C-alpha positions as CSV (number, residue, x, y, z in Angstrom):
1,M,-16.5,-53.0,-67.8
2,S,-12.7,-52.5,-67.3
3,S,-9.9,-53.2,-69.4
4,R,-8.0,-54.9,-67.1
5,P,-7.7,-58.8,-68.0
6,V,-8.4,-61.3,-65.1
7,T,-5.2,-62.3,-65.4
8,I,-3.7,-59.1,-64.3
9,V,-6.2,-58.9,-61.3
10,I,-4.7,-62.4,-60.2
11,A,-1.3,-61.6,-60.5
12,A,-2.0,-58.3,-58.8
13,A,-3.7,-59.9,-55.8
14,L,-1.2,-62.9,-55.6
15,E,2.0,-60.1,-55.1
16,A,-0.1,-58.1,-52.7
17,L,-1.0,-61.0,-50.7
18,I,2.8,-62.4,-51.0
19,G,3.6,-58.2,-49.9
20,L,1.1,-58.7,-47.2
21,V,2.5,-62.1,-45.7
22,A,5.7,-60.6,-45.6
23,A,5.0,-57.3,-43.9
24,I,3.0,-59.7,-41.1
25,A,6.2,-62.1,-40.8
26,G,8.4,-58.3,-40.1
27,I,5.8,-57.6,-37.6
28,Y,5.7,-60.4,-35.9
29,S,9.7,-60.6,-36.1
30,L,9.1,-56.9,-34.0
31,Y,6.3,-59.0,-31.9
32,T,9.1,-61.5,-30.5
33,A,11.4,-58.8,-29.9
34,I,9.1,-57.0,-28.3
35,T,7.9,-59.9,-26.1
36,G,11.1,-61.6,-25.3
37,R,11.1,-64.2,-27.5
38,A,13.3,-63.3,-29.6
39,T,16.8,-65.5,-28.7
40,D,18.8,-62.3,-29.8
41,P,16.2,-59.5,-30.4
42,V,19.0,-56.7,-31.8
43,S,20.9,-58.9,-33.9
44,S,18.3,-60.8,-35.8
45,A,14.5,-59.6,-34.9
46,V,14.8,-56.2,-35.2
47,P,16.4,-56.1,-38.3
48,L,14.4,-59.1,-39.8
49,T,11.2,-56.5,-39.1
50,V,13.0,-53.8,-41.3
51,I,13.7,-56.2,-44.0
52,G,10.2,-57.5,-43.5
53,V,8.4,-54.7,-43.9
54,G,10.2,-53.2,-46.7
55,V,10.2,-56.2,-48.7
56,G,6.0,-56.0,-47.6
57,A,6.2,-52.2,-49.2
58,L,8.1,-52.6,-52.2
59,L,5.3,-55.7,-52.8
60,L,2.5,-53.8,-52.3
61,F,4.3,-50.9,-54.6
62,V,4.6,-53.5,-57.5
63,A,1.1,-55.4,-56.9
64,R,-0.4,-51.3,-57.5
65,G,2.1,-50.7,-60.5
66,L,0.7,-54.3,-62.1
67,W,-2.8,-53.1,-61.5
68,Q,-2.5,-49.6,-62.9
69,L,-1.2,-51.8,-65.6
70,R,2.4,-50.6,-65.7
71,D,4.5,-52.2,-67.8
72,W,7.4,-52.0,-65.3
73,A,6.3,-54.4,-62.7
74,R,5.9,-57.3,-64.8
75,T,9.7,-57.8,-64.1
76,P,9.6,-57.8,-60.4
77,V,6.4,-59.8,-60.0
78,V,8.3,-62.7,-61.9
79,V,11.5,-62.4,-59.8
80,T,9.3,-62.4,-57.0
81,Q,7.8,-65.7,-58.1
82,L,11.2,-67.4,-58.7
83,F,12.3,-66.2,-55.0
84,M,9.5,-67.6,-53.6
85,A,9.8,-70.9,-55.9
86,V,13.8,-71.1,-54.2
87,V,12.3,-70.6,-50.7
88,A,9.5,-73.2,-51.4
89,Y,12.7,-75.6,-52.4
90,Y,14.5,-75.1,-48.9
91,M,11.1,-75.5,-47.0
92,F,10.6,-78.6,-48.7
93,T,14.0,-80.0,-47.9
94,G,13.1,-78.9,-44.4
95,E,10.1,-81.3,-44.3
96,Q,7.7,-77.9,-44.0
97,Y,5.8,-79.7,-46.8
98,V,2.2,-77.5,-46.3
99,I,4.4,-74.3,-46.1
100,A,6.3,-75.6,-49.7
101,A,3.1,-76.5,-51.4
102,V,1.1,-73.6,-50.7
103,M,4.1,-71.4,-51.7
104,I,4.8,-72.9,-55.1
105,A,1.4,-72.8,-55.9
106,V,1.5,-69.5,-55.2
107,A,4.5,-68.9,-57.3
108,A,3.3,-71.1,-60.0
109,A,-0.1,-69.1,-60.0
110,A,1.2,-65.5,-59.9
111,A,4.1,-66.4,-62.7
112,A,1.6,-68.1,-65.1
113,A,-0.9,-64.9,-64.4
114,V,1.5,-61.6,-65.4
115,L,3.3,-63.9,-68.3
116,S,0.1,-65.0,-69.9
117,P,-1.0,-63.6,-73.5
118,P,-3.9,-61.1,-71.9
119,T,-1.7,-59.3,-69.5
120,T,1.3,-59.5,-71.8
121,A,-1.4,-57.8,-74.2
122,A,-2.6,-55.4,-71.9
123,L,0.9,-54.3,-70.1
124,F,2.5,-53.9,-73.8
125,S,-0.4,-52.6,-76.0
126,D,1.4,-49.9,-77.0
127,F,4.7,-51.2,-77.2
128,D,4.2,-51.2,-81.7
129,K,3.7,-47.9,-81.4
130,R,6.5,-47.1,-80.1
131,R,8.5,-48.9,-82.1
C-alpha cells in the first residue's frame, strides 16, 4: 500500500491532464500553421505553439513533483487552478458554457484535492521536525 493519499493522486492526475491539454492545444496551433488554416502563422500560431507546449511541460513537471510528494508542488497547482478559474470565467462570458463548466469543475476538484487535510499531512509531515 502506498503512503500517498487519494487526494494527491487526484490532484496530480488533474494537473497532468491540464498539462496534456495545454500541450495538445499548442501542437494543434502548430498544425493550423502548417496546414495554412492559421490567419497569421508567424505572429500567432508559432508563439502559441511554444507557449502551449512549454506550459504543458511545466505543468507535467509540477504534477510529477506532487506525485513524488514534493511540498514545493502545492503552490503551482493552486496557482494553476486560479488561472483556470479566470479563463473559465471568460469562456462563460464568451458563451462557451460547456467548456467553462468543465474548466471550473476541474479547477475546483483539483484545488480541493490539493488543499485537503490528507494532502497537507502527506506533503508537510516533516514540517514539525524541521522547526
